[in-house]
TITI-120464 format. One record per atom (N, C-alpha, C): residue in three letters; x, y, z. Coordinates in pm, whole numbers, plus 50000, padded with zeros to 5 digits. Atoms other than C-alpha are relative to their C-alpha. Layout:
! residues N
ALAXYZ...
! end
This chain:
! residues 429
MET500155013549939MET512874992352968MET497255001049970THR501195001350020THR509034975452894THR499174995050100SER500095013149857SER506624963653251SER499194993549874VAL500915015450009VAL505614928353233VAL498695004249929ALA501395001150015ALA502244939853291ALA499365012149911ASP501534993650045ASP500964961953062ASP499794989849832PRO500315013350046PRO498694933552863PRO500305003749821ALA499714997550079ALA500324945052524ALA500854991649945VAL498685010649952VAL503234927352656VAL499814987349947GLN500135011949981GLN502344902552753GLN498704989549846THR500125005050130THR500184896152471THR500884990949849ASP498474999950082ASP502584896052176ASP500994990850104GLN498565004349955GLN504984878652465GLN499254981649989LEU501385016749975LEU501594846352513LEU500235000249836HIS500705000250193HIS501254851052091HIS501814990549962LEU498584998549950LEU505654843352116LEU499964979250000THR500225014349929THR505724797952055THR501954997749955ALA498894998549994ALA509344803151976ALA500975006249973PRO499194986250042PRO512834820451997PRO500075009849906VAL500244986650069VAL513064852751788VAL501444995249939VAL498825003650031VAL517234839451742VAL499414995649867ALA499645007950150ALA516164817951396ALA499685010349904PRO500634996150152PRO514174844751148PRO501335009050002ARG498884992550004ARG517784866851216ARG500724990949966ALA498385009650034ALA520154839451187ALA499754994049851LEU500364996650166LEU517754840450813LEU500205014049909SER499884980650066SER517994877050735SER501275003250036ASP498064999350034ASP521974876850823ASP499914994949821THR499895011550116THR521784852450504THR500325013349838PHE501174986350078PHE520214890150315PHE501685017050062VAL498504981249987VAL524354911450327VAL499835003349829GLY498994995150130GLY525694931950046GLY499284997849840SER500535005350190SER524434910449643SER498774996950105LYS500995000449999LYS521674897149826LYS499695006450092TYR500874992249956TYR519744918950016TYR499505011549898VAL500534991850180VAL519804942049654VAL499264990949920GLN500945012150076GLN518374908849565GLN498215003250020LEU500634996849895LEU516104911749825LEU498905007249943VAL500934987249990VAL514784949149751VAL499494998849899LEU500555002950111LEU514494943449384LEU498944991949985VAL501065013650029VAL512544910949364VAL498864999050003LEU501004996549979LEU510384919449631LEU499405018749972GLY500764991150056GLY509834953949474GLY499354998249893LEU501395003950106LEU508654938749167LEU499054997250019LEU501515005349919LEU506504919549364LEU498945006549985SER501044990649986SER505074949349483SER499135007349922ALA500284992550177ALA504904970449167ALA498944992649949ILE501385010850153ILE502404940348969ILE498795003450081GLY501244993549965GLY499484960849218GLY499865013649920PRO500914989850125PRO499854993049054PRO500035002349953LEU500114999050199LEU500544985648699LEU498904996650016THR501685010350016THR497334958548722THR499585013650043VAL501334994249985VAL495564989948874VAL500695010749853ASP500074999550022ASP496675011648691ASP501115007149804MET499365004150079MET497855006648380MET499324996749852TYR501724999350092TYR494705003848177TYR499105011449970LEU501074989250025LEU493195036448249LEU499875012149914PRO500724984550124PRO494225055547928PRO499144985449918ALA500735013850066ALA492435021247778ALA498505004550036LEU501545008350000LEU489145030947935LEU498885002449918PRO501455003750142PRO487235047547667PRO500084992849892GLU500025006350097GLU488345026547433GLU498984989250039LEU500065008849945LEU487354996447627LEU498375007950019THR501644999549911THR484075011847770THR498945003749827THR501165001550148THR482865017947346THR500184990349962GLN500465017750106GLN483924984147235GLN499084993950066LEU500895011649917LEU482744967247509LEU497985003050042HIS501375003850047HIS479034984847439HIS499715005350155ALA500425003749874ALA479274995947789ALA499775024950092THR499884988049969THR478835031447994THR500745008250091ASP499194994249919ASP480795053048186ASP500154991250224ALA500015001149912ALA479785041448533ALA500674982850018GLN499085012850042GLN480295003848421GLN501494999249962ALA498805006449993ALA483535003348336ALA500825008350087GLN499584990349845GLN484245026348679GLN499674983650065THR500265012649928THR483004992148799THR501314989550032THR498985012449944THR485854968648691THR501505007950113ILE498724996849883ILE488394994148908ILE499224994850148THR500964999949882THR485984990549226THR500144989150027GLY499655013249983GLY486294951249181GLY501004996950005LEU499085006450049LEU489234948449112LEU500965008150194LEU500254998249821LEU489964969249493LEU499244994350085ILE501145011649918ILE487474943949636ILE500764994550038GLY499985016950005GLY489244913649529GLY501845009550077LEU498764996549961LEU492434934249622LEU500344998650193GLY500504996649867GLY490894941049978GLY499584980950138LEU500775012049892LEU488714911050109LEU501484988149940GLY499315006249998GLY491414885849939GLY501114998950043GLN499195003449940GLN494384892450143GLN499205002950165LEU501035008749896LEU491824883550414LEU499484990050056VAL499995014449971VAL491604850750381VAL502114994249943ILE498655004150003ILE495124845950191ILE501155002550158GLY499315000849894GLY497054861950497GLY500524989450126PRO499965008449843PRO496464835450778PRO500714986649865LEU499065010250103LEU497144813050486LEU501324996049984SER498825000250016SER500634825250415SER500074994250072ASP498655000949868ASP501654818250805ASP499104985350031ALA500595014350011ALA499864783650810ALA500514988949922VAL499245010350159VAL501774768550412VAL500665006150009GLY498584995749999GLY504174793950460GLY500565009249845ARG500624988850082ARG505274819650227ARG500244998949814ARG499635007650135ARG506374804449832ARG498594992749956LYS500745001150035LYS503234789049804LYS497955010549930PRO501334980250011PRO500074817949811PRO500995010249902LEU499704990450078LEU502664837449656LEU500114991449847LEU500025005250145LEU503424809449324LEU499184997749930MET500695001150060MET500434803649315MET498805013749927GLY500814994050090GLY498624836149301GLY500665007149916LEU499524998450155LEU501004848049006LEU499094992149964ALA500645010250111ALA499964819948853ALA498915014349968GLY501434992849995GLY496534834548940GLY499305007149876HIS500084984550013HIS497284869948835HIS500405004949877GLY500064999950130GLY498564858148459GLY498694990249956LEU501015002650063LEU495914834148399LEU498675013449993MET501064997949954MET492904856148524MET500395015949857SER499294995050113SER495354883848276SER498935001049849VAL500155008550110VAL494644863148018VAL498485007049930LEU501735000850026LEU490874864448050LEU499235009050032CYS500314983450017CYS490494901248094CYS500425000349874ALA499804997350104ALA491974906947776ALA498565000549882ILE501585004950065ILE489294879247591ILE498765007150045ALA501474998549929ALA486974893547814ALA498535005449913PRO501064996550117PRO483224894747532PRO499255014050039SER500954986949866SER481144923347818SER500465002050053ILE500134997949860ILE481844944148063ILE499624993650069THR500155000349893THR480014925148298THR501284983149982MET498865004249946MET482944894248264MET501245008349989LEU498044990349943LEU485874921948304LEU499504998050055THR499884994749841THR484584931748594THR500684981050085VAL499575009849872VAL484524893248772VAL501555002249926THR498135002150040THR488214889048551THR500615004850098ARG498764985749955ARG489044918048690ARG500205000050181SER500085004549863SER487694915549024SER501014981450074LEU498575017149891LEU489634875749111LEU500894998849880GLN498304991649991GLN493064896048905GLN500405005350139GLY498534997049847GLY493204913849245GLY499354987750093VAL499605006649870VAL492324887149465VAL500804990149952ALA498714999250029ALA495114871649299ALA501715006950055GLY498224986049952GLY497644905749375GLY499545003350104ALA499465003949807ALA496474896149714ALA500964999050076ALA499965011949977ALA497874873749700ALA502255008350014VAL499224999550070VAL501094889549584VAL500845010850129ALA499984989849982ALA500654919449809ALA500454994350101VAL500045007449839VAL500354901750185VAL501124997949965VAL499205003949968VAL503094882850096VAL501425005749998ALA498564991949981ALA505904903550039ALA500055008150140MET499894997249908MET504894924850292MET500244988150158ALA500155019149872ALA504534888950557ALA501644997350029ILE498365003649983ILE508664887650437ILE500355004850004VAL499214980449958VAL509954920150553VAL499844992450112ARG500205000349870ARG508404908650839ARG500624985550070ASP499325018349882ASP509854871550944ASP501024999749924LEU498844995049987LEU512994887150805LEU500665010150119PHE499704987449919PHE513144919150986PHE499155002750080THR501095000049950THR512044931151296THR500395021550023GLY499764981749977GLY511604978551385GLY500995004249934ILE499994987850110ILE513724998451239ILE501074989849842ARG499255002550184ARG515814974650939ARG498784994549950ALA501335008749980ALA511834961050885ALA499905020749974ALA500414984850121ALA511185004350801ALA501515008049946GLN498694993150075GLN514545006250666GLN499714996949817LEU499825005750079LEU514084979450429LEU498285001949875LEU500834991350006LEU509834992350402LEU500905008449897SER500014991850083SER511315024450237SER500225001749881ARG499595003450091ARG513375010850007ARG499284991949900LEU500165008750125LEU510794991749807LEU498335013350047VAL500504993150015VAL508575021249875VAL500035010549860LEU499424987250146LEU511225041049626LEU499254989849881VAL500375007950165VAL509835006549356VAL498935006549979MET501384993050019MET506105010249445MET499835011249931GLY500354983750038GLY506655047849408GLY499645000449816VAL499544990050084VAL507795050349104VAL498814992249882ALA500945003550075ALA505225023848913ALA498755004849992PRO501024986350108PRO501975041248906PRO500785015849937ILE499784980450089ILE503425074948770ILE500884994549859LEU499975002850154LEU505245052648483LEU499354993250013ALA500625012250004ALA502005026548453ALA499175009749940PRO501364996950102PRO499035055748290PRO501835002149852SER499554992850103SER501975066648041SER500604988449938LEU499295012150187LEU503235030147908LEU498764996449982GLY501504998650005GLY499985021547951GLY499265007649826SER499684992950217SER499775050547643SER500484996549936ALA498975008450053ALA502215038047511ALA499924987549851LEU500705013250029LEU500995002047471LEU498715007749888LEU501774999850086LEU497505018647316LEU500945006849880LYS499854994950134LYS499685037247017LYS500294985749962VAL499865006950117VAL500925000646893VAL498484988549989THR501275008549949THR498644976047056THR497815009750074SER501714997049914SER494294976447218SER500395003750119TRP500235005449914TRP493024975347512TRP500744984950064HIS500005019149969HIS493404938747465HIS501674998850034GLY498404993449992GLY496974947847453GLY500834993650121ILE499794994749907ILE497394959247746ILE500474986250167PHE499865014049870PHE496234925947976PHE500564997349952ILE499065010050072ILE498524902147737ILE501715006450116VAL498164996549894VAL501744928147922VAL499774997450125LEU499935002949844LEU500274919548255LEU500094982349983ALA499545016750007ALA500034886248180ALA502154994949956ALA498415007249976ALA503654883548063ALA500515005050101ALA499485005249896ALA504774898148358ALA499415000150103ALA500215014249899ALA503144876448575ALA500774991549948ALA499295009750048ALA504544849448428ALA501414998250007LEU498635001549987LEU508314860148432LEU500145006850157LEU499595003049765LEU507714872848852LEU499734991650036LEU499935011449949LEU506424839148904LEU501174991549973ALA498375006449914ALA509944823148775ALA501305011450068LEU499484988949882LEU512024855248936LEU499494992550086ALA500394999049808ALA510084849149290ALA500004977649973PHE500435016549951PHE510174806349200PHE501584997250011PHE498635002449963PHE514094810149161PHE501115006450043ALA499044993349936ALA515224838149360ALA499745005750123LEU500194995249906LEU513314842749654LEU499634988650104PRO499695008549899PRO513664813949957PRO498715000050063GLU501044998149877GLU511014804750204GLU500335009250181THR498824993449900THR511104826950471THR499284994850114LEU500075012249892LEU508874803150729LEU499814995450038PRO500225011649899PRO509664778650889PRO499294992450124SER501055010449944SER507484749050966SER499465001850134TRP501164996949852TRP507574760551331TRP500205006350036ARG500284986249964ARG506644790851356ARG498395001049871ARG500385001750048ARG504194778951155ARG498465005550043ARG501604999949950ARG499534782651258ARG499444990949966SER500855008150069SER497184762251171SER499145007349935ALA500834989150093ALA494874765550858ALA498525000450043ARG501354994049923ARG492184759551064ARG498945014549966PRO499944992050017PRO489584786550967PRO499585008750115VAL499784995449857VAL488764790251359VAL500665008450031GLU497924996649925GLU492544795851461GLU499695015149870SER498944985050032SER492854823851192SER498965008649992LEU500984988049866LEU489424843051360LEU500535004750115LYS498784997649890LYS491464837351654LYS501145007150013ALA498624989850047ALA494604857751501ALA499335010650016TYR500004986150078TYR492694881351379TYR498765005450137ALA500734994749902ALA490624884151705ALA501115007050065SER499404993349886SER493774889051894SER500985009449931MET499434990250050MET495094914251673MET498625015650014PHE500504987450005PHE491834938151743PHE500044999750136SER500174999749813SER491924931352138SER501605011749968ASP499264993650016ASP495534944952033ASP500005014949998LYS499884988350033LYS495224983152048LYS500465003749986MET498894994550077MET498204998151991MET499734995749865PHE500505002650046PHE498084977351665PHE499045006049915VAL501404992750124VAL494454991451573VAL499935010849962VAL499324993150052VAL495815020551599VAL500935001049863MET499584996850144MET498685015151354MET499134999449910VAL500885002150142VAL496364999051087VAL498865020549957VAL501264986349994VAL493805029251125VAL501195015249979VAL499064990050038VAL496665049251118VAL500655005149854ALA500125006550177ALA497525029750799ALA499715003849918GLY501374999650098GLY494465031450588GLY499455018450044LEU500934981249988LEU493465074150689LEU500964998649954MET499144999150101MET497285079550531MET500224996449869PHE500874998550235PHE496365061150218PHE499465005349965ALA501354993750095ALA492785072750216ALA501095017149961THR499414983050076THR495405110750199THR500054999549869ILE499275002650210ILE497185098849874ILE499684999649949PHE501254999450131PHE494325086849683PHE498535013050069ALA500424990250023ALA492085116249795ALA500215010249923TYR499084988350035TYR495025139649658TYR499794988749825VAL500045010050078VAL495015108049382VAL498845001349940SER502045004050008SER490815108349295SER500395020649930GLY500484989949981GLY491065147449328GLY501035009349886SER499304987350086SER494165165849192SER499475003249867PRO500354996150148PRO493325157548831PRO498935007449929PHE500454981750015PHE490575182248792PHE499855011150058ILE500174992949925ILE491495202748999ILE501285012349937LEU498864994950025LEU495035209348820LEU499655008249886GLN500294999150168GLN493445207948455GLN499315008449997HIS501554991249932HIS489625223948560HIS500955011350024LEU500084989249822LEU490365247648784LEU500925012549962TYR498814996950035TYR494125256048700TYR500635003649903GLY499184997250172GLY494455250748360GLY500674994649954LEU498885011650056LEU497225225248296LEU499654995049921ASN500885007850119ASN497135205747960ASN500984992150109PRO499765015549868PRO497945167448081PRO502124999949998GLN498324999449949GLN501655174648018GLN500605009350053GLN499724999249913GLN501545192148249GLN499755003550187PHE500625013049826PHE499675179148516PHE500794984950026GLY498835013750006GLY502085147948415GLY501075004550098LEU498634997249942LEU504765171848550LEU499635006750111ALA500624996549925ALA502775182948830ALA500054985350099PHE500215013249949PHE502085146848932PHE501484993950002GLY498515006449950GLY505205135748933GLY501045005550058GLY499994986449976GLY506745168649079GLY499724987150126ASN500875003849894ASN504535154949372ASN500604987350073ALA499315011349964ALA506085119749397ALA501615000250010PHE498555003849998PHE509235126349306PHE499925002350242GLY499774995749900GLY508665142449665GLY499804992950063MET499745011949834MET507695117249868MET500694982850028ILE498795011850051ILE509955093549686ILE501405005250092VAL498304993449913VAL513235112149835VAL498634999550102ALA500024997449857ALA511305114850186ALA500004986350056THR500205010949933THR510475080850218THR502584993349986GLN499475003049984GLN514135075350069GLN501675008650152ILE499494997449899ILE515795095050345ILE499444995650140ASN500955001549783ASN513405079250655ASN501324991250077PRO499035013149946PRO516275041850672PRO500635015250093VAL499534993949895VAL518415071450867VAL499605011750109LEU501094987049934LEU515485093251020LEU499814987150130VAL500615011749895VAL514635060451152VAL501024998450095GLN498685007849917GLN518495048151251GLN499955007250131ARG499444984349887ARG518735084051466ARG498634995750079PHE501144988349903PHE514885087451591PHE499604988750059GLY501225014050010GLY512875053551553GLY499095003149990PRO500784996750158PRO510485045951302PRO498135010750142VAL500934996949965VAL507815055751649VAL499725020149967LYS499114983850093LYS509365095751630LYS499955004149877VAL500994996150134VAL508745096251254VAL499344999749982LEU501105000550136LEU506285086051155LEU498705010050083THR500934984749907THR504225110051518THR500515010649825ALA500294990750026ALA506335139451377ALA499754997749852ALA500375006450161ALA505705126550970ALA498695004650025VAL501415005250024VAL502035130551039VAL499275012050070VAL500574986549886VAL501235158151275VAL500725011749916GLY500324985150122GLY503165180350998GLY499364992649903SER500754994750149SER501315169450734SER498314999950025ALA501354992849936ALA498275173650929ALA499965018849960LEU499784991850010LEU500075211150949LEU499325006249860MET499694999750149MET500335211650566MET498885002449995ALA501184996750007ALA496815200050531ALA498995009250030LEU500934990249904LEU495055227250752LEU500865013549974THR498964990050096THR497855251350595THR498785003949858LEU500525001450160LEU495835239750241LEU498745001049966VAL501244991750002VAL492795243650321VAL499425015050058LEU499764986150054LEU493695283050405LEU499985000649907THR499314999750143THR495295285750075THR498474997049938THR500634996250076THR492855273349892THR498485007950063SER501574987549959SER489475291050138SER499845006249933THR499924987150048THR490775320750031THR500775009849901GLY499635000750093GLY492365314749750GLY501235008649976PHE498704993249965PHE495915330149899PHE501374990449883GLY499125004550096GLY498685332849655GLY499864985149830GLY500535010450230GLY496555311949297GLY500324985450042MET499965014249955MET497925278349238MET501414995050050ALA498275003049923ALA501745284049422ALA499244996050146GLY500274999549944GLY499325287049698GLY499084984950104PHE500675017850098PHE497845248149573PHE501034996750119MET498965010650033MET500825232249462MET501434999450158VAL498774996649868VAL503625245349817VAL498864987350088PRO499705010049919PRO502025229750072PRO499234984950010LEU499905014150084LEU500375198349860LEU501434995349979TRP498705011150000TRP504105194349762TRP500324989150210PHE499505004549913PHE505575190850121PHE498844991950085LEU501125014349965LEU501795168550225LEU500664989350007VAL500245010450057VAL501855142150002VAL501754996750005ALA498475003449924ALA506035142050150ALA499934997950085LEU499815011749941LEU505545137450449LEU499014990550063ALA500515013850010ALA502805115850378ALA500664986950031GLY499115011550034GLY505095093250268GLY500744993550009LEU499285006649894LEU506905086650557LEU499834992450068SER501355011549887SER503655068050709SER500284989349897PHE500105008749992PHE504085043350469PHE500924982750021PRO499065012749907PRO507665021550579PRO499634995750119ASN500195006749815ASN506395029850948ASN499304997250100ALA501065009449900ALA503155020951065ALA500224988749983PRO499755015649993PRO503564989850893PRO501064993550076ALA498295008149999ALA507074981551013ALA500214997250197ILE500374999649842ILE505474993051396ILE499404989249957ALA501715013449965ALA502014971851349ALA501034986050007LEU499485014649993LEU504274940651226LEU500484995050139ASN499375001249847ASN506464940951511ASN499604995350046ARG500295012949855ARG504094934151761ARG499554990049946HIS500405011250018HIS502824905151552HIS500124990549865GLY498845006550171GLY505534889351318GLY499484986250074GLU500365009049925GLU504274855051511GLU498844992849873ALA500785002350084ALA501404857951218ALA499805016049968ALA500354990350150ALA502624882650977ALA499655002649876GLY501205004850098GLY500474868950734GLY498345008649994THR501474994049896THR497774876850909THR499655016550046ALA499144981449971ALA499284912651052ALA499485005849817ALA499874991050138ALA499744922950680ALA498374997749941ALA501444997550079ALA496154912250527ALA499725011650040LEU500844990249932LEU494664932950805LEU499985017249954LEU499244989249977LEU496864962350775LEU500115002849818GLY500364996350183GLY496364961150328GLY498445004849973SER501884999049961SER492564955350409SER499745012250017ALA499764990050024ALA492584983850564ALA500105015449906GLN499314989349962GLN494105005550383GLN499475004049874PHE500905003950108PHE492664994450044PHE498505010250007LEU501094995249956LEU489205000050228LEU500085014549978ILE500334988849949ILE489355028250417ILE500235010649850GLY500034987350032GLY490765048650141GLY499224998449887GLY501284997350099GLY488765037049846GLY498625005250054LEU501024994349927LEU485795046350087LEU500185013449998THR499444980349956THR487205085950095THR500375001549897ALA500274982650098ALA488245095749746ALA498174996149962PRO502014995650054PRO484475088449637PRO500195014850058LEU500604985549860LEU484195120149932LEU500455009349890VAL499464986850026VAL486315143649691VAL499145000549865GLY500334995750172GLY484015141749376GLY498485003750066VAL501734989949975VAL480265142749626VAL500565008150023LEU500764992749993LEU481065168349738LEU500905013049975ASP498994991150101ASP483455190049496ASP498605007850027ASN500524984350024ASN482345225349432ASN500745013649956GLY499524983350094GLY484245242349143GLY501364998950109THR498214992149868THR488075241049464THR499634992950001PRO499815008349935PRO489485227149585PRO500074999150131VAL500735000449948VAL488095233049900VAL499474981650105PRO500795016749955PRO486445195449949PRO501864991450034MET498525014749955MET489875174949896MET501225006750148ALA499194993949810ALA491585200450166ALA499654996450078GLY500195004349859GLY489765194650386GLY499874987350070ILE499485015750041ILE489525153550321ILE501024996850122MET498375000249946MET493455156250366MET500335009750140LEU500364993749917LEU492495175350639LEU499734988550152ALA500065014549925ALA490885149450853ALA500144988350016THR498365014349955THR492795119750802THR501105001550050THR499134994849866THR495685139050890THR499975005750108GLY499544983049862GLY494695155751152GLY499814986450126ILE500195014949992ILE492705117251260ILE501524991850036SER499305004950001SER495655104151242SER500985003050106ALA499414985849851ALA497745136751443ALA499874989750132VAL500895004449805VAL495085127351741VAL500314987250100LEU499285013749985LEU495925088051730LEU501465000250033LEU497375004750008LEU500295091151709LEU500035012450121LEU499634988349833LEU499365119952029LEU499594993150142ALA500655003549802ALA497615105752270ALA500014981649979THR499165014249951THR499455067752210THR500765002950012ARG498535003549992ARG502665075852168ARG501194998950132ARG498205001549909ARG504135069452525ARG499854986450007ARG499975015849983ARG502575034652510ARG501294992449907LEU498914994250095LEU504345036052144LEU501764992549990SER499145003950045SER507455039952213SER500564998250184ALA499415009249905ALA507875020452563ALA500344987749893PHE499765020650056PHE507784989452315PHE501405005349900SER497895003950051SER512554984952201SER499264997649808PHE500125003550176PHE512194986651765PHE501474994549976ASP498594999350072ASP515884979451778ASP500194986850002ASP498855015250003ASP517324948851599ASP500644994150106
! end
């Protein structure tokens, strides 16, 4: 039992404005085939983000040449998108708590489709950067609403289980996206890739309109005034355990960002893999992460999200330490690099369903705002960490391994230092 004297508990209790049984009554309708439908719809919605980021990567050289841009200017189209995704969530999260989930979601998908068309016809790299940034803002609506819907319907263990299913769909998207982009370039140009994204947004708009009901009833909605949104953010920053979960989620996301940004150069330049061999190695690591997230529902059912998350993060830190040792000494060669990296990526993947489930469980009364903070922290911390791999590059895997040790190590210290307070809260549905 948790003591009522705990400030975090008092904060949670003060936020609750209505009995918690109503959302559970809605969740009871999502069983059997309807639950599968919910997972597929939310998974497809969540996949639009990775597809938007990664599908046009193979077209960057062609795009750079045609728009008479430099490599650095072309990279700003990625940066702009990530900034839009991060900052857009901070605005759209509270908005979805005020007006419900469907309106921001449908408007976000419509905006994504429109911006995709404008990207396709952009006459300059500057205009493309602007439209990509706005495309990110529209995509932010999809990302934050999908996460908030999970919390509207489920809490604790069931939320972690549903998020594990979504990670399966979301995990496949960034793996397939570059290959899909390369295939499209055989029959079209970079313009055509954005037309395909526009068509995907239109299809998802129709799917969400007909297959996804409103999950936030009117009696649970909050004021749309900016001052109320600021108060909601302030209340979350005053919840130390929520802040810990946000930081842990961001750092573990940064761990994967460091791997994604550093591994292409390490595996191809240092270990001499060709693009096809690199694809197999990259896919093998992604497969490990997906497998880990799919056994997560069984793990959280038996041990709970807090214990699973703590064990996974500590295990990731140990694997990162092993990676630093093998890469700095050259022990094992490529195997000394790949084996600990495989376990590190797989264990890190266990944080993606569990950290958000724990964080959102504490602020169900403002799930959109909470999801916005989580998403923004992931993109902000991950986006700031990834360039460090290039800045610190010395021709070896050690800088990447060191960054991954730092992100997982800090996360492990935070969780171990707060495990008693986190474990005091019940995550049972």
